[in-house]
C-alpha positions, 0 to 999 in steps of 0.5 A: 513525540513530536513532528518533524518540520520543514518548508521546502519539502519532505518524504516519509517512508518505512525506510529511512533510506528511501525517505532520504532518496526523496529528499535527495531530489528534492534538494536538486530542484526535484518535484514531488513526483520526481521525488517519489519515483527515486524513493520508490526505486529505492524502497523496492531494493532496500526493503524487500520483503515488503515491496519489489518492482515485481508488484503494482502501485498506486498514486494520488497525485496533487499540485496546487490550482491543477486538478486532483489526479491519479496513476492506476498501476494494477496488472490485470490476471495473465490470459491464460488465468482461467479456471480450465487451466488452474484444473489442469494443474489439479486445482481446483477449490483455491488459488494458492498463496505461493509459487509459480502458479500464484504469480498470474497477474502482470506487475505494473508498478514499473510502469506507474513509474514510467507514467509519473515520470511523464507526468512530472515533465508534462505538467509539474515541468520536470528535468531530472532523467530516470537514470538518475532517479534510480541511481540510489536503487541501483548502487543500494541493489549493487553494494548492498544493503544492512538488513533490518530486524524487520528483514530478517525476523519476517525472512526467519517466520517465511523461511520454513514456507517459502525455501521451496519456491524457486529462487528464494533460497539463493536471494533471501536466505544465507548458506540456508539461514535467515540474514543476521540484523546489520549484514550486507544484503545484495541483489546483483542481478535486480541492480543489472534490472534496474540500470536496463530500465534507467538506460532503455525506459520503464517500456523496456519492462513490458514491451522490449528485450527486458519483457522478452527476458521476464516472459520467458522466466515466468513461462519456464517457472510454471507461470500463466504470464506471458509476452502478449500479456506484458505487452497488453499492460498499460498504466492508467491516469484516473479521477480519485474517488472524493468525500466531501467531508465536513473538514474539507475534500478527502480523495483516494484511489478507485477500485480495484482498490479498497479506496473507497472503504477508507472514505466510508469510514471517514464519512460514517464517522462524520455524520456521527459527530464523532467528536464529541467523545474523547480521542482514544477512549473506548467511544471512539475507538468503538464508534472506528471499528463498528464504521468499518464493519459497515464498509467492509460489507459494502466492499464484500459485496460490491468492490472489485475490478471496475468493469465488472461493477454495477454500481460506480464506487463514487455512489457509496460516498453520496451523503445519503448511502453514507447516512444510511451506514451510520444509522446502523451502528449500535454505540453501544454494542459490538455487531458479530465480525468474522470476515476478514480479507486476508494479510498483505505485504506493503509500503506507503509514502508520501511527499510534499515539495516546496510548491505544494504538490503533493504525492501518496504513494503505494506499492506492494506484492501482497503476502511477504515476498509475494508469490517467493519466486524469484526470477533467476536472471532478472533478479524480480521478485514477483507478487502473488497479488491475483490468489486474491482471485476466486475459483467459484465462477458465482464469487465477485472476485471470480477468476477471468483473464485480463481482469484486474485483481481485488486490492487492499492498497489505497493512497490517501490525501486531504485538502482542508477548507482551512488551506491545509493539504494532507497526504497519509497512508500505510500498509496492512490489508484490512489495516489500511482503511483502519490506520488511515482513520486513526490517522485522519481522526486523530489529524484532522478531528482531533488537532493532533499533531502527525507523531502523534497521530501515529505514535499512539496505540492503534487498534485493527479489527480483522486480518493483516499480514501475519495474522489470520484471526478475525478479532478486534486487535489492541495495542497494549498501551490501551488504557486497561479500562478501555480494554474492559469497556470494549469487551463489554461492549462485545467485541473479541479483544486480542492483545498486541506488543507495545508497538507491533508492527501488525498495525502497519506502518503509517506516515503523514504529512501535513503543509500549513497554508504558510508553506510550513511542513510538518511530518510523523513516521511510524516507529513501528518500522525502519522508518524516518521524515525527511525534511529541509 
């Protein structure tokens, strides 16, 4: 498949309507940040099984001639979220994945929209009001959108598990059944909530009338979140992590995300001179997987809320540290593995405008449909990101009040020595850094176009949404000889479908020094590249 072309602006998203919302803003003279706010609002409505306004988001932003920037819109745990509070509920071993007690962290994504809007006006000359940027999302929530196969099939998979959860059935089911593909899905309560945000600003979600409503609804159904937790939340402007790669500089999000993991994998492979192997050969996949294992070991020992980390994440990207990790990779034999973080449910989107301003963005509610709860008046589906906390006091991610949970999320951006820039990313738990590795190495190291890089068969070590095994999963389009060679190296192989959603919904946009844009979207999703 050939990449899409553009020159004045481009957007990629896992649902075509979100790409079109971003493109419409770009055509009106909006910048990349404004376009991404519009896409973020739209995707929260049209892809409800993947994300919502009850989740978190992260941004990596670049404008030519300006310093690299980022937005951390991650919510912390509730003040009441203590081990004792859970013990009082009869929960002592692990925080449940679903239900009100799983909704224990503030939803930060709306604060990210607000921070991006302020940054757009202050630094990039943005002029479009928030009401315009949320216009499409409000319309789609009120008038409805066609149900995708992804939404319908995933709802059916999760129907028996989530039907008893407060608000799920009345929101996502039709007469107790999953919605049919192509049927119209409306979210009137969510439309009213988005309209209020558009009118009163994003801060209303945390310190206004909407915050009071959300707090009452959360308390009523049994969540530990309270109004004070919403009041104390603020999105943060941060400096992203930076990897000095032989081809340029690669950027990703700071902890509590696993952005450092994605960068470590690329750094290890750079040390190992990956290009000496043919792309998509057994040696190529093996080295990518083994580099992933080394990076995951560091993640599981060190990466958490940065306030609780002994080392700054940038420490793990030093040449000496990466060289040491690379020395541990056996080029012939697979390291035994079985340490997955678990499933995730996310969207990644990218926008590049005509001035070369780039945004790499990710928005999530963690598991499919998050905690499963939908608040009765606001219509907000709340995340379950806090179920990643441990009730073991000795665990790296042990639960504490006002602590940020570990995030698999990580949006990526690269600035190459030859003057090109690239935004890329994916959804998919443990698969996120691995698919980022596939997209980066296939484009940057081997020179493939973004569409080819994304469409080629992918691999995934460990767990992601819909999967609980820690095997090395390969799409069936890999050459049978490659599969046999990997098995002979000691990999525990599991074969997936031809274009399997398990390996994520990736996207990529490359901007040439001339201003020409090339983009790729994932055929495993309902996405599209939109450009002009």
